[in-house]
Every structure is written in structure tokens, then in C-alpha cells.
C-alpha positions, 0 to 999 in steps of 0.5 A, a space after each residue: 475267415 472274413 469278418 466285420 465283427 464286434 469288439 467282444 470275443 468271437 465264437 464260430 457258428 454252429 452248423 445251423 445259423 439263425 436268423 436264416 435271412 435278412 430282408 434289406 430294402 426289399 431284397 432278400 439276403 441269405 445267411 451263409 455263416 456267423 462270423 462272430 458273436 459278442 455281448 452286444 452284436 452278432 456278425 453274419 456273412 450274407 449273400 444276395 444272388 450268386 455274386 453279391 456278398 456282404 456282412 450284417 452286424 445285428 445288435 441285441 434287441 431290447 439291450 442298452 449295450 445293443 442300442 448304444 452300440 448301434 447308434 454309436 457305430 452308425 453315427 461314426 460310420 455315416 460321418 467318415 465314409 469314403 476312405 479306402 482304409 475304412 470299412 464301407 457302410 452300405 446301409 442301415 435297416 431293422 430286422 423283424 424276426 418271426 417271434 415279433 422281435 425287431 433288431 437294428 442292423 448294419 449292412 457292411 462291406 464283407 472283408 477277408 482275413 484279419 490281422 489277428 488270424 495272420 498273427 495266429 498263422 505266424 506262430 504255426 506254419 511260419 514257425 517252420 522258418 528260422 524266424 517267426 513273425 511276418 515279413 517286413 513287406 506285410 508289416 509295412 503294408 499293414 502299417 501304411 494302410 492303418 496309418 492312412 486310415 487313422 490319419 483320415 479318422 483323426 483329421 475328422 476329429 475321431 479317435 478309434 479307441 479300440 484298435 487291435 488285430 481283430 479290428 484290422 481286416 484285409 480287403 481282397 477287392 481293394 488290396 488293402 487293410 481296413 479298420 472296422 468296429 467303431 463302437 467305442 469311437 468318440 470325437 476328440 475332446 468329447 469322450 462319452 465312453 469311460 472304458 476304452 481300448 482292449 487289454 494288451 493294446 491299451 495306452 497307459 493314459 487309457 489304463 489310468 482313466 479306466 481304473 479311475 472310472 472303475 473307482 468312481 473318480 472323474 478325470 478332467 482330461 480325456 484321452 486323445 488320438 494318440 491312444 490309437 498310435 499306441 495300439 498300432 505300435 503294439 500290433 506292429 511289434 507283434 506282427 514283426 516278432 510273431 509273439 503276443 505281447 500282452 504279458 510283456 507290456 504288463 511286466 515291470 521290465 516294460 514299465 521300467 524301460 520299454 525302449 530296451 524291451 523293444 531293442 531286445 525284441 529286434 535284437 533277437 530276430 536275425 533278419 535276412 536283409 539290411 539292418 537299416 530298414 529294420 532300424 527304421 521300423 524299430 524307431 517308428 514303433 518306439 515313436 508310437 509307444 512313448 509313454 507320454 502321449 504328447 511325445 508320440 508321433 501322429 499318424 500323419 508324421 508316422 507316414 513320413 518315416 523312411 521305413 515306407 520308402 524301402 521296397 520289401 518282398 513277402 513270404 510265400 505263405 503270406 501270399 497264400 493268406 491275402 486274397 487278390 484277383 491275381 493267382 501265381 501257380 508254381 511247379 507247372 512249367 519246365 524250363 525246356 517249355 520256355 525256349 520253344 516258341 510254338 510250345 510256349 504259345 500252346 502252354 499259354 493258351 492251355 493255361 488260359 483255357 484251364 483257368 477260365 473254368 473257374 472264372 473270367 480271366 483277364 490275362 495270363 503271364 509266364 515269364 521266360 526269365 527271372 524274376 518269375 521264370 516259369 511261374 504262371 500268373 493269372 489275373 481274374 476279373 474279380 478276387 472272388 473268381 481268384 479265390 475259387 480258382 485258388 481253392 480248386 487248383 491248390 494241390 492238383 497235379 498236372 503232368 505229375 507235378 504238384 501245383 502250388 497256388 498262391 495269390 499275388 499282389 495286383 498292383 505289383 503284377 500290373 507294374 510288372 514287379 515280380 517278387 523273389 518271395 522269401 521262403 
């Protein structure tokens, strides 16, 4: 589910969601769902009119944690706006409830599926394949997007300090992953947060600092941007393996020789592609997970890895999970339809007419040859139209054929690159 949420554990909304609306700059936004709830804030999906959607992060009233979280996240987001891999802050407002209680709120860009949800799926339907985990295509896509966001953040002097799967979300409109939740972020060299990062994604130096702070011992040094690279290394290793690694990184085996554990994880998965790019990913992850923070790669140097120069194909299930303005419809066209020009043109027109029922169609493509032979590609003017069409077309039957509707990467479609997706 789309979210732009707090760093604390989240819960699903009850059937009746309160508050029912927010007034933002004189405009009424209706609450559609509660996306997450934590100790200091709750996050809601809101709508203004038929097409405008956003997320509201409402901080606890009369709470030190709520006040601190609001001012911290507001100040960081206002300072780093404008990068495509950072969630967009639309505005800041105060919500006055009927009970006379005022709460501080952020109006944020509404995003889609989180990496945390993708990891949950990697252990469910994807486990029907011989290998669990996500494709190299998705790992590469996520790694590049997060590294570009981190490189920008670090150039601005900030440390995210709470990078984890729940704080990396897919944006259907921009076709990329974005970083959210800057409640623990700080300027490098001016750390004002004693306890940083989340268990399982916490760098060794942050673990030490947190333990000493809990014991009341002040440290002279502070954590640096390298803690974010450690967290990303764990995230990518989890995406590749399809396994949560919280217990693994706590083990004596990891403590003694983490490189050997990483080798074992990569050695246990049989990739149906060249070993060379797999080794590039393995070496990239190792460079992020060096125990000594000074030996870790930076976000900028990580982007130079040869891993990012290799093209990959996605799993078909991943294209179901990542919304895009482009739909790919399978199991619709018989080969015989492709070689009769008059019949082919009729089918194109019929497909466009049918798909126009769900939104504004920009283009329709039905390749006559591989790759993509007989598949129907429909480009909508917006990802919201495509999401509605995907929901309504999936599982329908046409001429006795059971339709499979997935999304398809917009940039690949526009470039004419039709993936032979992995099963």
C-alpha cells in the first residue's frame, strides 16, 4: 500500500478512520485510509477532488517526540527539496480538530509500494520459482535510485540515519524509488540524535554509539554518512536473497567474517544469467558492508560500479507490483491475427476503444515479431489511469482467453525496449 510514513512500526487502519478530513491552505482533503501509525506520527492517504491525492503525516499533539519529529523532518525536507529520489514536501500546516487540539502536519507526495512490501512478496508468490529474491533488474533499479538520492543528500551534508526497506518507496509517476522519513537525519558533524538507525540495518559504529549512549557514556566522535551505505548494503543483500538478515548480521559468523557470509549467500543462489554481473553486485555490497566505516564506498563511488552498466530483465511478478503509466496485456492475441493487416488494424482499434474506458490512452502497441510478439502495450496519460485499468482488466476473459495485466517500465517502452521477462 502506498505510504509516506513514520519510522516506527506501522499498523493498518480500522474501518473508520479519524480524522475524516484536513483543511490545507483553504482546501479540504478527505482521508481515504490510514497508511501507518507510530509513536510520534500517523500517516494518511488523502484526496482533494477526483484526481488530487497526497499523504498527510500528522504528528502527535502535546508530545515531545511529536514536536521534535515535526521540526526535524520539516527542516531537513525544506533544505533538500528538488531531487527526484527524495519524497516531495508540498507544504506544512496545522490541523485543528473539533476537540480543540491542534496538531502539526506535513503534506507530502503520495508514493506506492515500499521495498519492505516487495521483500514480503519475494518470500510468497516469488518463492514458486527455484530461486527466491528479486531479479537483478529490480535490485539494480533500487540500488541506483537510492544511491543517487544518498549522493545528493550527502553532498548537502546530511545523513539519513534510518535507511531501511520501509523508508524506500516506489513512485509510479516518476518511475523511480524515493527516500522518505527524515526524522532521525542530521548534519554530518553535528549529530543531535543519540539513537540512530533501526535494528537489522544499523552500522557497527552506530550500534556501539547507541549502546554507549544508553549507558550514559558520551562519545567524542559522531557517525558519518557511511552508516547509510551500510544500511543500503543490507537492503540489497535482502532483496537479492529474498531473506531477512536481522539474525544473520547478529551472528558470531557474521562478526567473525561477514565477507564469507556474503559469499555463501551468493553461492547458494543459482542465477540463470552470467556470473560476472552477479559478482559485480556481490563486490558492491561488500564495499558497503566493510566493518570499518572509513573503508566503505561512498554513494558517489558506488554509482561507478560496473554493476550499473549491465542490462537486466525483470520477473513478470515484479511488473505486477510496480505501477507505471504503461500496461502490458498477455494472452489476448493469437498469432494468426498478426499476419492479416486488416484484422490487425481492427484489433488495434478495438484494444484502444476498450482501454479508453479506464482512462486517457496515449498509444497502443502490438508487436508482430519478438520480443513482445502478440503482447498488447497500452500507454496511459497517467499512472493512476493505468492502475485503475490494471485492476479492472486483470482476470477478465476475451474470446475465452484469461487476461494477465501487468505494468511495464515507461522508459523501456518509450525506447522500444521490450523485455523478455523472466518467469
